[in-house]
N, C-alpha and C positions, 0 to 999 in steps of 0.2 A: 504494500500500500504506500503510495507516494502522492504528493500533491503539487500543484503549481499555483503560485500567487502572483497576480499582476497588481502592482501599485499604480493607480491612475492618479497622477499628481496635479489634478486640475479641479478648481471649484469656481462656480459663478459668483460666490460670495463667501467671505470668511466668517466662520463661526467664532465667537469670542472666547470659547473655551478650548479650541482645538490646537493641539501641539504636533499633529502629524504633518509630514512634509506635503506642501501643496502650493499652488500658485493660482492667482485669479486671472493671469494672462493666458488667454486661450489661443493665441496666435500659432503656437507650435504643436497643436494637438495632432495634426496629420504627420508631422515629422516624428513625433514621439511614437506613433503607431509603427512607423518604419523601423525605428530603433528597437521597439519591442520584438519585432520579427527578427532583426539582426541578432539581438541578444539570445533569443531562443535557439537560433542556429549555433551561435558561439558556445552555448552551454548545454547542448543536447546530450553531452556525456556526463553531466554533473551527477545525475541520479544513476545508481547502479541497477535500477529496475526499469524495464521498458514499458511498464503499464502505469497509467495514472488513474487514480480513483476520485480525485477532487480537483476542481479548478475554481479559484476564488478571485473575483474582481473587487478589490478594495481601494481605499483612497484616503483623502481626496473624495471626489464624487465621480465614480465610474459612469453614472448615467449621463455625464456630459457627452459620452459617445453614443452614437446611434446603434440600434440592435444589430444591423448588418456589420458594423465595425467590431462589435463584441464577438459576433460569430466568426468573423475573419480570424481573430486571434485564437479562438477555439480550433478552427480548421488548421491554423498554423501549428498548434500543439500536436495535432494528429499526424503531422508529417514526421515527427520524431519519437512519439510515444503511442502506444495503443491506449486509447481512452476507453475505460471500462463501459460496458453497455449500460450499467446502472450508476455511472459516475454522477456525483453531486456537483453541479455547476451553479455557483452563487454569484449574483450581482448585487452589490450594495447600490442603493438608489435613494435620491431625495424624493419625497412625496410629490412635489410639484413637477418633477420630470416625468412621472408615470401617467401621462395623459392617455386617452383612449387609443390614439394611433400608435403611440410608442409601445403600449402593452400588447396591442394586436400584432405588431411586428416581432416583439420580444417572444411572444408565445410560439412563433414559428422558428425560433432559434433553439440552440441547445440549452439555454438557461432554464433550469428547473427549480431554482430556489431564489427567493428574494429576501434581502435584508434591508429593511426600510428604516431610515433614520428619522423617526418621529420625535423622540426626546421628550416631548410634552404635548398634551392636548390643550393647554392653557395659553392663549395668545400672548398674555403679558410675559410669560416665561420664554416663549419663542422669540419675542422682540428683544428681551434682555440678552438672549444667547445669539441674537442676530441670525436666526434661521429664516429661510426664504418662504416657508409655508405657514398656513394657519392651522389651528387645531382641527377645524372642519375639513380642510383639504386633506389632512393626514388620514382622518377617519374614512372619508369618501374614497381615498386612493386605495386603501386596503380592500374595501368592498368591491371596487372596480377590478382590482387585480384578481380577486376571487371569482368574479363574474367571468373573467377571461380564462379561468381554469387553473390558476396558480394555487396549489394546495400545500405548498411548503414555504411558509412565510414567517420570517423573524422580524420583530420590531425592536428598536432601541428605545430605552427609557433612561433618563438621568434623574437621580435623587440627590439630596444634599445641595440643591440649588438655592442661592440666597432668596429668601422670601417664600420658599416653598413650604407651605403648611402641611400638616398631616392630612387635613381635610382635602386639600388639592391633590396630594399624592394618592390618596384612596380613590379619588375621582379618576385620576389618570389610569390607575390599574383596573378599575371597574370597566373603563372603556376598552382597554386591552383585552380583558376577559370576554367582553361582549362581542369582540370581533372574531372570536373563535379561531385564533391563529395558532400555529404549531410551536413557536419558539419565541423566547424573550431574552434579550441581552440587556442587562441593566447595570449601570455603573454609577459610582459616586462621583460627583463633580470634582475634578482636580484643578487646582490653580497652578498649572504647569508654567515654568519660566517662559518669558517672552510671548505670552498670550495677552490678549486685551484684558481678560479677567484678572490675570496676575498683576498687571499694571494698575488696574482700577483698585485692586485690593491694597496695593502699596500706597496709593494716594488716598485711601479711606473712602473711595467712592462706592465700594461694595463691602458688605459685612458677611463673613462666613457664617453659615448656619451652625448653631450650637452642636457640638459633637453628640450630645445625648439625643437631639432631634434627628440627626442623621442616622444614628444607631437604630432609633425607633422606626424610621422609614425603611431601613434595610430589613429589620426584623419583620415588619408588616409584609414586605415583599415576599420573604421566604414563606411565611405562614399562609398568606393569601394565595400565592402561586400553587402551593401544595394542595390547598382546599379546592382549587380550580383545575386539578388534574395534571399539574406540571411536576416534573422531577427536577430537583435542584442538583444538576450533575456537575457543575463547576461553579466556583465562587460567584461569578457574575452571569451565569447562564442557566436557563430553565427550558425544559422541553416537554412536549406531550410524548406519549409512548411511541418510539420508533423514529423520532425526529431530532435526535442528537445531531449537532453540526459535525458532520464527518470531517470536514476540513480542519476546523479548530481542534477537534479531538486528535488529529494527527500530530499537532504541536504537543499536546499533553501526554500522548502515548509514545513520544520519542520516535516518530516516523520521519522519513525523509521528505523534504520539500524544497522546491526551487522558487526563488523570488525574482521576478522580472520587473525592471523599472527603477527609477531613482528612489533610493532609501529602502528598497526591498531587501529582506533578509532571506538567507538560505541556510539549510542544515542537512548534512549528509551522514550523520552519526559520528563523524570524527572531527569535523570542523564547522565553524559558523562563518558565514560570509555576509557582508552587507554592502550594498551599492551606494555610490555617492548620492548624498541628499541635496542635489542641485540639478535642476533640469538641464540647463545649458551645458554644464560640465559633463554630465552623464551622456547627453546626446553626442557631444563632440568626441568624447573618448570612445564611444561605441562606433561612431562613424569612421574614426581615424585609426582604429585598432589599438587604442591606448588602454591604460588601466582604469577601470570604472568601479572597482570594488576593493575592499580590504577583507582580510580573513584572519581568523584566530584558530589555531590548532588546539583542540581540547585535550587536556591531560586526564589522567585517571580520576583525580578528585574533582575536576571541572565537570566531568560526565556524571559523577555521583551527585554533585550539588544540583545539576540540571534535573536529574531524576527526582530529587526532593522537591524542587520548585514546581515541576510540572505535575507530579503525582499527587502530592498532598492537597492540591487545590481542587481535586476531582472527587466524585462520589465513589469511584472504585479504589481510590487511595493508593498508598505505598505498599507494593507487594514485597514482603520481607523475603520470600523465596527467591524473587528476582534479584534483590539486593545481595543475598548470599551467593547466588549463582554467578553474578556479573562482577561483584566487588569483594567477595570473600568474607571470612568469618569476622575479621576485625570491624569492618563497617556494619556488618549485620548486628554485632553486639553494641556498637555505637548507637544504632537506631533503637534497639530494644531498651537501652539505658535511657536515652532521651525520651522515649515514649512513656516510660513508667509513670512519671509525675503527671503527665497529661491524661493518662488513662485514669489515674486516681482522682484527678480534678474534673473528670468527665468532659474534657475538651477533645479527647480522642477515644475511639473505641477500636478494639481489635476484633476483626471478623475474617474468618477464612485465611488467617495468616497475613492479613493486610491491615495497615493502620489508616483509619478513616476519621476525618474531622467531624465532630458533632456540630450542631448548629452553633453552640457556644464557641467551639473551636474555630469555626469560620470567621467569627467576629474578631479573633486575634490571630488570624492565619499568618500574617506577615511575621509576627513575633515567633510563632511556632516554627515556621519554615527556616527562619534565620538561626534558631536554636539547633536545628537538625543539621545545618551545613557543617561540613568538615573543613576546617581551616588548617592548612599545613603550617607547621612551626618552622621558623627560619633556622 
């Protein structure tokens, strides 16, 4: 199982919270497509498997491209890999891009999963975040996509937004559940450096939501999602039965993936690689045969810490048998020793020789994972 990720580095408008690499200049979108094709050919041997089970178009805003352009990239992938018959092919999209004509054309493409960036159904929150759509547009878009036959839809929701009351958060989630979608990705608002929100925070123009209020919103999300038939399978992700994101799961299950485009990351089990996070420099390097990425070889302990980071965040947890098999008795004992206090405090449960975070453990997951990391002594 391996996947391909395309980073589409274009947006029509910048969201005030977003720290991902992107540009609002759309002049080079066609040139970028050609560079994607060139990079695919250059890196056709990066994966040691010749079949691909997932393709994911992320960004940025992938829906700045038309469905036939997205399909062209899927077809380009098929030149170098066998795309599984049941491959999951996901397109991230803004609600206001998914008009009737766009959805009609998209339905005739290979895309079979939509990830729609709703974030909130309250217009005042959307204006604060500088989103391009209204709450009504978002709701109507999902209904329209379902009318066109899309039956694997994920929506994004953000909590911890300044001014977001519990009442509004409950209303947001009630609307999500009413839409009868298959997947929810929900994240706490982050004030990442060099974003509009972080600058406003520094100037006192925004006030962070109290930590207790954010905690209560996350707890309500977990409880209400479960009551509405969703499985909480990763810290920020919830799905109906059979609708786990296969692509994102490949990250958490230590599977290989190839990232195409500026700032995209790749992983082939022994090294991590990341492309230049600059559109012009990336395109120039690809076109002229220059270096467009950096890489890091992963040593024994890097790979162990990666396993901790990716496994403990999921509902299948850290497989102690796998730890013993791949990393030996010493790190197996290290994990058992670290787990003991968290099992006693009910932050972790041990089940089928796997360590799994409880709901309480999820709330302090960063601290737990950091505690499990193995740091080499100088």
